[in-house]
N, C-alpha and C positions, 0 to 999 in steps of 0.2 A: 796823600790822595789816592795812591794806588791801593793802599790797605782798605780805605773806605769804599773804594769801588768793588774790591773783592768781597768785602763784608756785605755789600748791598746784594750781590748776586747769591751769596750763601743764604741770606735771609729769604730772598725770593724763592730760592730752590726749596727751602724747608717748607714755606707756605704751600708750594705746588705739591710736594710729597704728601703733606697732611691732607690737602684737598683731595688728592687722588685716593688716599686711604679711606676718607669719609665717603667719597662717591662709590668706591668699591664695596664698602660695607653696606651702604644703602641699596646698591644693586643686588647684593647677596640676600639682604633681608626681604626686598620687595619682589624680586624676580627669581633668583636662583633657588631660594629656599622657601618652603611653605610653613616653616616652623612658627615664625612670629605671627604670620597671618592667621594660621589656624589657632594658635594660642589666644590671640586677641579675639578672634571670632568666638572661640569657646567660652571666653570670659563673658560674652554677651549673649550669644544665641547659638543654639545647636538644633539642627533638624534631625528628626527621627522618622524614617519612612515606615509606613505600615503596608503590608502586602495583602492584596485582595485574594479571595478564593476564586479559582478558575470556574468557569460556567459548568454546570452539571449537563451531562449528556444522557438522554433517555432513548428508549426504543420507540417505535411507532405507536405502541400502546401505553406509553408513559411509564414504563418500568425503568428504574434508574440503572444505567449501565456504567456510568463513570461519575464518581463522587470524590469528595475531598476528605483527607484525614490530617489532623494537626501534627506538625513537627516543629522543632525548635532549632535555630542556629545559635551556636555559642559564639559571641562576638568578643573581640579583644581590642583595647586601645593600648598599645605597647608602652607609651610614656607614663601611663597611670599605674602599670603593674608594679607591685611591691613584692618582696620575697614571700614565698608561700610554699606549701607542701605540694610540689609538682606531681609527685607520685600518687597522691590522693586524687588529684584531678584526672590523671591518666586512667586510674582504675575506674572512676565513675563513668567516663565517656568511652572507655574501651580502646585506648591507644597505648603504645609503649613510649619510653623516654625519647627514643630516636624520632618518633613521630611527633612528639611534643616540640622538640627543638626545630624540626623542619617546618612545622606550622607557625611557630612563633617567629622564626627568622623571616619567613615569607611575609608575615603581617608587618614586621618592623621595616623590612625593605620597601614595602608598599607605602607606608607612612607611620611614623612614630606617634603622631598626634591625632590620627583619624582612625576611627574604629573600622575593623574589617572582620570577615568571617574567619574564625579559628577552626571550628568543626561544624559542618552543616548537617541538617536533617536528623537531629537527635529525636529518639522516640519519646512518647509521653512518659514511659516508665523511667527512662534515663533522665528526662527533664525533671521529674519529681524528685529523684535522688539528688540531682545537682542543686535544685532550689534550696534544699535543706542546708547546704553548706556553701552556697554561692557567696555569702558575705565574707568568707575566708579568702576568696580569690579576687582581691582587689584588681580592678581593671578589666574584669570579665563581666559580661552581661548576656542575657538571652534575647532572642528576637523571634517572634511568632511567625510561622509560615504554614502553608498547607501543601500536601502533595497528593497526587492522584491515587485513587483506589478503584479497582475494577472487580466488583463483587462476583461476576460470573466467570472471570478468568478466561475469556474467549475474545475472538475478533482482534488479535494483536495487530495484524496488518491494517485493519480498518481504522482503529483508533490511533495507531502510531504511538509516539511517546514524547514526553517533555524533558528538556535538558537545560543545563545552565548555559547562558548566552556565551558565544565566542566573541572575540575581538571584532570579527567581521559583522556579527549581528549588532553589536553596539554601534559600530560605524555607520551601518545602513539604517539604523532606527531613528536618525535625526534627533538625537538627544533623549529619546524615551528610555532606553535600556541603560542600566548601570551594571558594573561587575557584580555577580552574585544573583542577578535576576534570572528567571526561567522563561523559556520559549518553546513552543511546539516545533518539533523537528521532523516529524513525518506524519502521514495519515491525516485524519480529520483534525487532530490536534494542531497540525501545521497549517492545513488549508483554512481553518477558521480561527486561527490564533488571535487575530485582532478582535474578534467577537468574544472569545473565551477568556482572554487574559484579564479583563477588567481594568480599573484604574487605581494606581497607588494613592495612598493617603499620606499626609505629613503632619507631624506634631512639632511645634516650635517651642523649645524650653530655654529659659534663661539660666545661665550658670555664672557663678562668681569666679574670681581669680583662682580660687582653690579647687575649682571644678566641682563645687557643690550646687546642685540644682536649686534654683530660686523660684520655680513655678513656671506656669505657662506664659508665653509672651502675649501681652495684651489680652489676657483671659481667653486665649484661643481664637482670636479674631481671624487669624490667617491659617488656622489649622484646617485640614480637610480630611474627611473620612474616606477610607478605601471603599471602592465600589466593586462588588463582585461582578464577574463576567456573566454574559447572557446564557440562558439555558438553550441548549440545542436539542430539538426533537429529531432524532435520526430516523431514517426510513427503514431501518432494520426491524425484522421480526426476530426477536432474540431466540424464540423457540426453534425456528427452522435454521437459524444460524448455528445454534448448539448441535442440532441434529446433523447438519452438514459437516461440521468439524469432526463429529464422532464417526460418521460414515467414511470420511477420508483419512481417518487415523491410520498411520502406517502405510500411507499411499502418498504419491506425489500428484498434485493436480489442482483443480479449481472448480468452484461452483459459483455461478452468478444467477440470481433470480430477480426479475423485475416485474412490477405491476404495470401492465401494458397501458392502462388508461392514464397513468400519471407519470410514468418514467421513474418512479421511486424504486430504489434498489432494496429488495427484501432480504437478500442473503448475499454475503460477500465473503466467500471462503477461499483461503489460500492455504495449501497443505504442502509441506509441514508448516505448522503455525507455532506460536509461542505464547506463553502466559504474559500479558502486558504488565502484570504486577512485578515481573522480573526487571522491568525497566524503570523501576521507582526505588528511591532510597539510596543508602550509602554503598550498596553493592552493585549499583547500576553499571558501572564501568566493567567489572568483572563478569557480570551476567551478559553484557553486550558481547564481549569477546567469546564467551562460551556459545552463545547463539550463533554468532558469526561463523564460528568454526564447525558448527553442526553440519552433518551431511545434508545434501539437497537444499541448502540455502534458505532457511526459514524467513530471512529478511526480504526475499523476493516477493513482491506483491503480484502474484501470477494473474489475478483477474484483469489487471490493466496493463501489465508489462510482459506477460508470458506470450510468446509467439507460437501458434499452432496452425498447421494446415487444417482447414475446416473439414477436409475429406468429403464424404458423401453427404454430410449435413449441408453442403453448399448446393446440392441439386435442386431443392425447392426454389431457391432464388433464381437459378438459371432457367428453370421452367417458367417462372413468372415473366421473365424478360422475353422468352420465346413466345409465350401467349400474347403478350403485349405487342410484339413485333409482327405477329400473325404468321410465323413460320410453322407453327403447329397449332392444333386445337386439341381438346381433351380426348378425342377419338383417334388421333394420328397414331399409327402403329409402326414399329420397326421390328425387324427380326433379330432376335438374340440367339446366336449359335454358341454362346459361351464366351464371347469377347468381341472386340472391335479392332479391325486393322486400320491403323493410321499410317499410311505409307508402309514403311518396313517395320513399324512399331505396333506391337499387339497389346491392347489393353484388355486384360482378362476380366471375366465376370464370375461371381460366385455361383451363378446358376445358368442353366440352359433353359431360357424361358420361351423360345420361339417368338411368335408375334406378340408384342406387348405394347400397351398404351400408357398414358400418363399415370393414371391412378395406381395400377399395379406396378408400374415401373418405379414409382416412389416407394410403395410398400415393400417391394422386393429389393430396393436399392440396386437397380439394374444399371451397371456401368455402360453396357452397350447402348441402352436407351439414352443415357446422359450424353454420350459421345456423339450420337446422331443429332441430338438437339443442338449441341455446340457447333457441329458442322453446318447445320441449317443457318444458325445465326451468323457464322463467319463467311458464308458464301451467298449472301443475299445480293440479287442483281442491282439493287439501288446503290450499292457501294462501288466506287471506281477501282478500288484495290484492297488488298488485305490490311493495309495500315488504317484506312478509313473504317473498315469493318471492325477491326479490333478496338480502335479508339472509341467508336460508338458503343460497343459492348462494355468496355471498361468504365466509361462515363456512367452508364446505367448501374453497374455494380457499385460504383463509389457512392451513389445516392443512398445505398443501404448502409453506408458507414464503413465499408472496407477501404483500407488505404488512407484513412484520415482519422484524426482524433474526434471523439465524441464530446470532448470537453467536460468529462466527469469532474465534479468538485473534489478532486483528490490530486496531489502532486504526482508528477512523473508518469503520466499516462503515455503510452506509446501508440503509434498510428497504424500498426500492422503493415502489410506489404502487398502491393499489387503493381506489377511491372507496367511501365508505359511502353508504347510501341518503339520509342527511341531506345529504351533499354534493351529490348529484344534485338533490335537491329545492331546495337553495339555488341551484343553477346553472340549472335548467330550470323551477322552479316545481312545482306539485302535479301537473301534467298530463304526466308522463313515464311511459314504459313500456318494454317490452323492445325495441321498435323504435327508441327513442331511443338505446339503448346497445348496439345490435346489433353494433357494431364489437368489443365484448368477445368475441364468439363467435370471432373470428379473431385474438384476442390484440392488438388495437389499442385505440385510444381511451384511456380514463382508467385505463390499466394499464401499469405499467413494472416491470422486474425487473433485478436485477444479474446478470452472468454467473454469479456464485456460486450464486444462487438457481436459475437455469436448470439448472446442472449438478446441483444437489441434487434437482431434480424428476426428472431422469433416474436418479439413485441410488435414489429412491423406487420408480420403476417397475421398475428392475432388481431391487430387493429384494422386489418384489410387495407393497408396502404400508407400508414404514417407512424411516426414515433415521436414521443416527447423526450427531450434530452435526459438521459439517465442522470440521477443525482442521488446523493447519500443523506441529505438533510431535508426533513419534511417541513420544518419551521424553525424560526429564529426568534428568541425572546418571548415575552408575554403575548405579543400579538401574533406569534408564529408566522412571521413574514416569510414569503416565498419569492425568490427571484422571478422576474417576469419571463425570462428565457425558459423557465420550466413550465410555462403554461402554453407554449407555442407548439402547434402541430407541424412536423416536418414531413412533407409528402414525398413519396418516392416515384410518383408519376406512373403507377401501374393501376389500371382500372379495377375497381372493386370486384367486378364480376369474375376477373381471372383468378381471384384468390380461392374461390370455393373448390374448383377441381383440384388445385394443389393441396388444399386442406383435406379433401377426401382421401388423397393418397397418404398424407401424414396420419390421418385417423386410422387408416388400415394398417400402417406400419406398426402401430401399437395394439390395435384391437382385432385385426383379421387373423385367421389361423396361419396364413402365410407371411405375416408381417415380421420384420427383422427384430422387433422389440415386443413381440406378442407376450412374452413372459412378464412384461412390466405393466400390463393393463391394470387399471385401478377399478375396483367394483363401483358401479354407479356413477363414474366420472369418465367423460371422454377426454383422455389425454391424447393430443395430436403431436406427433414428433417425427424425428429422423435420426437414425443411428449413423455413426461414422467410424470407420476403422482406418486410422491415419498412419501412413507409412512414416517411419521414424529412422533416419540414417544412423542413429546412435543406440539402437537397441530394438526391443519389441515394439510393435505398433501401439499407438495411443488409442484408448477407448473414448469415443465421443458421442454425446447425445444432446440434441436441442429439441425443445418442444414447448407447448403451452396448454393450459387447461382452464376451465372446460372449453369445449369447442365454441359454444355460444356464450357471449358475454365473458370472455376470458379474464381471469383474475391473476394469473401468474404465467410468466414466460421464463424459461430456464435453460441454461447451458451447463453441461457437466463434462469435464475432461479428466480422465485418469491416465496418467502417463504409464507407458509400457505395460498396459493391461490387456491389450488384444482387442477383441470384437467389441463394438459399441453396445451391443445387446446384452453383454455379459456383466459389465460393471457400471458403465455410465448411465444406461437406461434405467436399471433398477434403482440406483441412487436418486436419479431425478424423479422417479415415480414415488418413492417414499417421502421425499421432501414436498412434492406437490400435494399428495394426500394429506400430509400433516398440516400444511398451510390451509387447505380448503376445508378440512373436517376437524382439525385439531387433534387427530389421532391417526394411527396406522391400524388398519383393520385385519382381523382374522389371522390366518397363517402368515400374512405379509409382515406382521410384527416380529415373529420369530426369524423370518428371513432377513429382516433389517438388522437384527442383533447379530446374526452370523456375518453379515457384510461388515459390520463395525470391527469384527475381529480378524478379518482377512488381511494378510500382509502382501502388498504388491509394491515392491520397491526396485528401483534400477539395480542391475547387477553391478558389483564392484568391478572396476577395471582390472583386467588380467595383469599380473606382474610382468614387467618387461624383462626379457631374458637378455643378459649381457654376454657377448662373446668373450671367451677366455682369451687373454693376451697371448700373443705368439710366443712360442717357446715353452709354454706350460704343458703339463700332462694332458694329452688329448682325451684321456679317459676320465679326467676330472669332471665333476658335476657342474652344469652351468650355474652361474651366479644369478640370483633373482633378487628383485627388490624386496625389502622387508615386508612381511604381511601386515595388514591393518591390525591394530590392537583389538582385543576381544570386545571392548565396550563400544568400538566404532563399527563392528561387523554388521553388515546389512544382510538380512535373510530374504530371499525371493521365494515366494510360494505361489503355486498355481492352484486356484480354486474356482470351480464353476458354480455359480448361483442360479438355480432354476426359478 
């Protein structure tokens, strides 16, 4: 009996072990491994995705700025690969044997039974050579794609670039993106990616157990065609965009031009720039690092992220607020003895003007006049204290767009800087007043703006009191749809009558014999503007000019910043005048054409940091030479040149 009892448990134990083995095997097949699922699925149905062309981008005059070129991905299904001449394949696609094994192992680790990218973005020439011999490389096939091409090789920061999706992109796409897909990573390509990307297509093909295609599933009933992305009509005028980049070559700075009536951005120049074609193709990664390491940071999008004190170009805005508040009128005069005393602080002026009123004060860029205007605003009797006076003034300034984003249709816009009264109290304590912050009167101190904001202020003055939100796309798709927010007038609450005397001064700044930008007058066109020479704690002053033209029915508002270039009338103003004339007349007239060619060749770059001197260690020969940091390599050397353009 005891033997029968033991035999019973042995048999039960064997059944349990066999059952566990079968359950484990089923778990491995159905859950832990995709081999049998994929194999079975491949025997019946295989999906092949087709990729759409991204939408074309044109300029405002329908000239194609961004188009597509065909490329081909080489795909591999590791389980199907049979012995072949690997060296022959390497020679065709331009890789070595180490590269082959790296790519093949990566594909095999991803899945033996599912195809994946072996080598991406093969050129048409490489594809043609490969197709002739592809039948020898069993398990390999090609997949059609397109990549971006930029015919004019300009506006790198404006367009941005397209790159393969990251794990984060896939995760955030809610199932849309798959490994190997591409997505806009910066600029307009990023901002309008959902419009530009189009829709993938799919082809369903039946395969037998030997992996031989048997034809389309249900005669293509469930196949879909790839749908190309929408066309974007950008607001850019490519001719003045090119001119702007040429004029800022070998300089650091920015140009933003806006059509006042619509808010459309006509030029969006950031210098130094880069050729957007370098961010396309198999060398994209290497090119990215080369650009990233370049001096003066070409990837910085200065029009919307560069912070600059507006300097004297802020004065027209402050005068408008003073006129609206009634603390001055166009004939109010102040005496300029060459500067202004703010307590124990002296704000110097470039000229000794004597008694001076609004129009000439703007044309001559008189710091003394500007400081008296600010004093009047800060000491109005209707305010209980300095905090209330400052808060009222700052609120009016913010209506012009300083200290807040303009919501440009481009990622990573910055809002500029304008201190609140609380921030001043935190910095200076309770005992601060208008003399403490007098530098604001001339657009310096705790105030900074982006070039986009400066150009928008000019659009406000050109429109006599309002602006349309600046934007980079004129229309989307066949219907050229425009967002409703780009049709709304944003008023700054300054009466229209107050703009004319300010514009008189800006007109004289360019066209009167005593104007600070008189060398930049345009024949037969009234350019109204304001120069600025902005103090820079890290080197020479920045050259600034903002303006619009013509005076009546303005067509263009512009801001130009050239870093470390000195007076606004020497660099920024001439550049602005060449772009303005080119846009309005499609040419640059007379001797001004030759002057513009000279400007293109001028080099104005920040000086290299001086090498740091290290003290010799104690106990060494005191007569030994000091140790310095290694000099920059010749190819990275920056040359600084001073040139005056009349």
